[in-house]
C-alpha positions in Angstrom: -16.7 16.5 12.3 -16.8 12.7 13.1 -18.4 11.4 16.3 -15.0 10.4 17.6 -13.7 13.9 17.4 -16.2 14.9 20.0 -14.8 12.4 22.5 -14.9 8.7 23.4 -12.3 5.9 23.5 -9.7 5.8 20.8 -7.2 3.0 19.9 -3.6 4.0 20.5 -1.7 5.1 17.3 0.9 2.5 18.1 -1.6 -0.3 17.5 -2.7 1.2 14.2 1.0 1.4 13.2 1.6 -2.2 14.1 -1.5 -3.7 12.3 -0.8 -1.6 9.2 2.8 -2.6 9.0 2.3 -6.3 8.9 1.1 -6.5 5.3 3.9 -4.4 3.9 6.4 -6.2 6.1 5.4 -9.6 4.7 5.3 -8.2 1.2 8.8 -6.8 1.3 10.8 -9.2 3.5 11.0 -11.9 0.9 12.0 -9.6 -2.0 15.7 -10.4 -1.7 14.9 -14.1 -1.6 12.9 -14.2 -4.8 15.8 -14.8 -7.3 17.1 -17.7 -5.1 13.6 -19.3 -4.8 14.1 -20.4 -8.5 16.9 -22.7 -7.3 15.2 -23.8 -4.1 12.0 -24.9 -5.7 13.3 -25.5 -9.3 11.0 -23.0 -10.8 11.4 -20.2 -13.4 11.3 -16.6 -12.3 7.9 -16.1 -13.8 6.5 -18.7 -11.5 8.4 -17.3 -8.5 7.0 -13.9 -9.4 3.5 -15.2 -8.5 4.6 -15.1 -4.8 4.5 -11.3 -5.3 1.7 -10.8 -7.9 -0.8 -13.1 -6.3 0.0 -11.6 -2.9 -1.1 -8.3 -4.4 -4.2 -9.9 -5.9 -5.1 -11.3 -2.5 -4.4 -7.9 -0.9 -6.6 -6.2 -3.5 -9.7 -8.5 -3.6 -9.9 -9.0 0.2 -10.1 -5.3 0.8 -13.4 -5.3 -1.0 -14.7 -7.6 1.7 -13.0 -6.1 4.8 -14.4 -2.6 4.2 -18.1 -3.5 4.0 -17.8 -6.1 6.7 -16.2 -3.5 9.1 -19.0 -1.0 8.2 -21.5 -3.6 9.2 -20.0 -5.6 12.1 -17.4 -3.2 13.4 -13.6 -2.6 13.0 -12.4 -4.7 15.9 -13.8 -8.2 15.2 -13.0 -8.0 11.5 -9.5 -6.9 12.2 -8.8 -9.6 14.8 -10.0 -12.3 12.4 -7.6 -10.9 9.7 -4.7 -10.9 12.1 -5.3 -14.6 13.1 -5.4 -15.6 9.4 -2.1 -13.8 8.8 -0.4 -15.8 11.5 -1.7 -19.1 10.2 -0.7 -18.3 6.6 2.8 -17.6 7.7 3.1 -21.0 9.3 1.9 -22.6 6.0 4.5 -20.7 4.0 7.2 -21.7 6.6 6.4 -25.4 6.0 5.8 -25.2 2.2 7.3 -28.2 0.4 6.7 -26.9 -3.1 6.4 -23.5 -4.9 2.7 -24.1 -5.4 2.1 -24.4 -1.6 4.3 -21.3 -1.0 2.2 -19.3 -3.5 -1.0 -20.5 -1.8 0.4 -19.5 1.6 1.4 -16.1 0.3 -2.1 -15.6 -1.0 -3.6 -16.3 2.4 -0.9 -14.2 4.0 -2.1 -11.3 1.9 -5.7 -11.8 2.8 -4.9 -11.7 6.5 -2.3 -9.0 6.3 -4.4 -6.5 4.4 -7.0 -6.2 7.2 -4.8 -3.8 9.2 -4.1 -1.5 6.3 -7.7 -1.1 5.1 -9.3 -0.9 8.5 -6.7 1.5 10.0 -7.7 4.1 7.4 -11.4 3.6 8.3 -10.6 3.9 12.0 -8.8 7.1 11.5 -11.7 8.5 9.5 -14.0 7.4 12.3 -12.0 9.6 14.7 -11.1 12.7 12.6 -12.2 15.2 10.0 -11.1 15.1 6.4 -8.0 17.4 6.6 -7.0 16.0 10.0 -7.3 12.5 8.6 -4.7 13.3 6.0 -2.3 14.4 8.8 -2.9 11.3 10.9 -2.6 9.0 7.9 0.6 10.7 6.9 2.1 10.2 10.4 0.8 6.7 10.5 2.4 5.7 7.2 5.6 7.6 8.2 5.8 5.5 11.3 4.8 2.2 9.8 7.1 2.5 6.8 10.0 1.6 9.1 8.9 -2.0 8.9 8.9 -2.3 5.1 12.0 -0.1 5.0 13.9 -2.6 7.1 12.2 -5.6 5.7 14.3 -6.1 2.5 17.5 -5.5 4.5 16.4 -8.0 7.2 15.1 -10.5 4.7 18.4 -10.4 2.8 20.4 -11.1 5.9 18.0 -13.8 7.1 18.2 -15.5 3.7 22.0 -15.4 3.7 22.4 -16.6 7.3 19.6 -19.2 7.6 17.6 -19.6 4.4 14.5 -18.3 2.8 12.2 -19.9 5.4 13.6 -17.6 8.2 11.7 -14.6 6.8 8.3 -16.4 7.3 9.3 -17.5 10.8 10.0 -13.8 11.7 6.7 -12.6 10.2 4.7 -15.3 12.0 6.2 -14.3 15.3 5.6 -10.6 14.6 1.9 -11.3 13.7 1.4 -13.3 16.8 2.7 -10.5 19.0 0.5 -7.9 17.3 -2.6 -10.1 17.5 -2.0 -10.5 21.2 -1.7 -6.8 21.8 -4.7 -5.9 19.6 -6.9 -8.3 21.5 -6.2 -6.4 24.7 -5.9 -2.8 23.5 -7.9 -2.3 20.2 -11.3 -0.6 20.8 -14.3 -0.2 18.5 -14.6 3.1 16.7 -17.4 2.6 14.2 -20.6 4.4 15.0 -23.7 2.1 14.9 -25.5 4.4 12.5 -22.7 3.8 9.9 -23.6 0.1 9.6 -25.3 -0.9 6.3 -28.5 -2.9 6.6 -27.5 -6.0 4.6 -26.1 -7.3 1.3 -28.3 -5.0 -0.8 -27.1 -2.0 1.2 -23.5 -3.0 0.8 -24.0 -3.2 -3.0 -25.8 0.1 -3.0 -22.8 1.6 -1.1 -20.4 0.3 -3.7 -22.6 1.7 -6.5 -22.9 5.1 -4.8 -19.2 5.5 -4.4 -18.3 4.3 -7.9 -20.7 6.9 -9.4 -19.0 9.8 -7.6 -16.4 11.5 -9.9 -14.6 12.8 -6.8 -14.1 9.3 -5.4 -13.1 7.9 -8.8 -10.5 10.7 -9.2 -8.9 10.1 -5.8 -9.0 6.3 -6.1 -7.4 6.3 -9.6 -4.7 8.7 -8.6 -3.7 6.6 -5.6 -4.0 3.4 -7.6 -1.7 4.7 -10.4 0.8 6.1 -7.9 0.9 2.8 -6.1 1.3 0.9 -9.3 4.5 2.7 -10.0 5.9 1.7 -6.7 4.8 -2.0 -7.1 6.4 -2.0 -10.6 9.6 -1.1 -8.8 9.1 -4.0 -6.3 8.5 -6.4 -9.2 11.6 -5.6 -11.2 14.2 -4.0 -8.9 15.3 -7.2 -7.1 16.0 -9.0 -10.4 17.8 -5.9 -11.8 20.0 -5.6 -8.8 20.8 -9.3 -8.2 20.7 -10.8 -11.7 21.6 -7.9 -14.1 23.9 -5.8 -11.9 25.2 -9.0 -10.0 25.0 -7.4 -6.6 24.4 -9.4 -3.3 20.8 -9.7 -2.0 21.6 -7.8 1.1 22.8 -4.8 -1.0 19.3 -4.5 -2.4 18.0 -4.1 1.1 20.6 -1.4 1.9 19.7 0.6 -1.2 16.0 0.2 -0.5 16.4 2.1 2.7 17.0 5.3 0.6 13.6 5.0 -1.0 11.9 4.4 2.3 13.6 7.5 3.8 12.3 9.5 0.8 8.8 8.2 1.4 9.0 9.0 5.1 10.1 12.5 4.3 7.1 13.0 2.1 4.8 11.6 4.9 6.3 14.0 7.4 5.8 17.0 5.0 2.2 15.9 4.5 1.6 15.7 8.2 2.9 19.2 8.7 1.3 20.8 5.6 -2.0 19.1 4.9 -4.2 21.3 7.2 -2.5 24.5 5.8 -2.0 23.7 2.1 -4.9 21.2 1.5 -4.7 17.7 0.2 -5.3 18.6 -3.5 -2.2 20.7 -3.7 -0.1 18.0 -2.0 -1.4 15.4 -4.4 -0.4 17.5 -7.4 3.0 18.3 -6.0 3.7 14.7 -5.2 2.4 13.3 -8.5 4.5 15.7 -10.6 7.6 15.0 -8.5 7.1 11.2 -9.1 6.7 11.8 -12.8 9.9 13.8 -12.9 11.9 11.2 -11.0 10.7 8.3 -13.1 11.5 10.3 -16.3 15.0 10.8 -14.9 15.3 7.0 -14.4 14.3 6.5 -18.0 16.9 9.0 -19.2 19.7 7.3 -17.2 18.7 3.9 -18.6 18.7 5.2 -22.2 22.1 6.7 -21.5 23.6 3.4 -20.5 24.0 4.1 -16.8 23.4 0.7 -15.2 24.3 1.2 -11.5 22.4 0.8 -8.3 22.3 4.6 -7.8 20.9 5.1 -11.3 18.0 3.0 -10.0 17.7 4.1 -6.4 18.6 7.7 -6.7 15.6 8.6 -8.8 13.5 6.1 -6.8 14.2 8.1 -3.6 12.7 11.2 -5.3 9.9 9.1 -6.7 9.1 7.8 -3.1 9.2 11.4 -1.8 6.5 12.3 -4.3 4.5 9.2 -3.2 4.8 10.2 0.4 3.1 13.5 -0.5 0.3 12.2 -2.7 -0.7 8.8 -1.4 -1.8 9.8 2.2 -3.5 12.9 0.8 -5.3 10.8 -1.8 -6.4 8.2 0.7 -7.8 11.0 3.0 -9.8 12.2 0.1 -11.1 8.7 -0.6 -12.4 8.0 2.9 -13.9 11.4 3.2 -16.2 11.3 0.2 -18.9 9.7 2.4 -17.8 9.2 6.0 -20.6 6.7 6.6 -19.0 4.5 4.0 -15.4 5.0 5.1 -14.7 1.3 5.4 -16.2 0.5 2.0 -14.4 3.5 0.4 -11.1 2.4 1.9 -11.6 -1.1 0.6 -12.5 0.0 -2.9 -9.4 2.3 -3.1 -7.2 -0.4 -1.6 -8.5 -2.9 -4.2 -7.6 -0.6 -7.0 -4.1 0.1 -5.5 -3.2 -3.5 -5.1 -5.0 -4.7 -8.3 -3.0 -2.2 -10.4 0.1 -3.0 -8.4 -0.3 -6.7 -9.1 -0.6 -6.1 -12.9 2.4 -3.7 -12.9 4.6 -6.0 -10.9 3.8 -9.0 -13.0 4.3 -7.2 -16.3 7.6 -5.6 -15.2 8.8 -8.9 -13.7 8.5 -10.6 -17.1 10.0 -7.7 -19.0 13.1 -7.3 -16.9 13.7 -11.1 -17.1 14.7 -10.6 -20.7 16.3 -7.2 -20.4 19.9 -6.1 -19.9 19.2 -2.9 -18.0 16.5 -1.1 -16.0 14.7 0.5 -18.9 11.5 -1.6 -18.8 11.1 -0.9 -15.1 11.8 2.8 -15.5 9.3 3.1 -18.5 6.5 1.4 -16.5 7.0 3.8 -13.6 7.0 6.8 -15.9 3.8 5.6 -17.5 1.9 5.1 -14.3 3.1 8.4 -12.9 1.8 10.2 -16.0 -1.6 8.6 -15.5 -1.6 9.6 -11.9 -1.0 13.3 -12.9 -3.9 13.0 -15.3 -6.1 11.5 -12.6 -5.2 14.4 -10.2 -6.2 16.9 -12.9 -9.5 15.1 -13.2 -10.0 15.1 -9.5 -9.5 18.9 -9.3 -12.3 19.3 -11.9 -14.5 16.9 -9.9 -13.9 18.6 -6.6 -14.7 22.0 -8.0 -17.8 20.7 -9.7 -19.0 18.9 -6.5 -18.7 22.2 -4.5 -21.8 23.3 -6.4 -23.7 20.0 -5.9 -25.6 19.1 -2.7 -24.7 15.8 -1.1 -21.7 14.0 0.5 -19.3 15.2 -2.2 -20.1 18.8 -1.2 -19.1 18.0 2.4 -15.8 16.8 1.0 -15.2 20.0 -0.9 -15.9 22.0 2.2 -13.5 19.8 4.2 -16.1 18.4 6.7 
């Protein structure tokens, strides 16, 4: 049981939802605008794709910094600095005169926006036990997914009504409001004994986590599952707008289906994690995502090139993600509760790093394709790897139950 479970001040769940939602909101809101940015900035789609892939790189790398910093200096000051950077980066994107400046602004936007995502998971682990953490993370992601669910729809209409820049004006305003609320309401949750002693201790913490098979299993599983989702983000806008010749706003409308599927998976996780256990939920979700992506491949091979051939299987894929990702993240931050921030940062780095690779590769592949097959194949591949990682995790958890140390505490659900 964590110290916060025994009592003490806790930040309201609404604040954790808000700070977590900013990064995904900024990521998704410009998706419908990406094909049009080629004309606005006179750039090829591969260059425009950097506004997504480098966003994911920034999101990935900065999580390696935020986690250890929060373990040392506390969750609150590190999170507030990240939110301030997010607001400033949005203003830079808003005024970008060239695609290069826009890409740089997106990179900084990611660095600031990821603070809420990585630190909210650490805050939850500060307050709750392992199985309860899975429940709270599931409800957190179910609530905050409303923002990225509506973001493509909102971004499509903002682009059509005002222009691409309107999306950045909206995210800058949203970030400023969340920062103001967080300054007044966010409390510190990190226990002083959890703070590492310095740079050497931080490096030792990374090394300790990376040598734990249980941590590696959970981290790879969540990373591969997320890679499939980001592969979809990297290729779906081009497939819908350029290959299927549908309006940008229609992409946002169909995207709502996948977001609803993800929320349904989160809700099921919240209700079932304490009873069923996170490992069974991970396996169920990973296998469902593999089946859904395989269906997408089959439809593409059969020549069915319609929005529902893409978003129908994607809804089931997202349902599987909603089961497996919160459960996997709960496992990640429970391997060693004293290194919850560092563990969250490591797992987040892997999620976003693999996502950046997947989105970039798929973005280039669909640019020369005439259907959704490259996108579907990439999602099926990452899903298969996620299932393999889950099987490896089961072996590692069972083995750790017979080994003294933090991993044994994980296996016992402490």
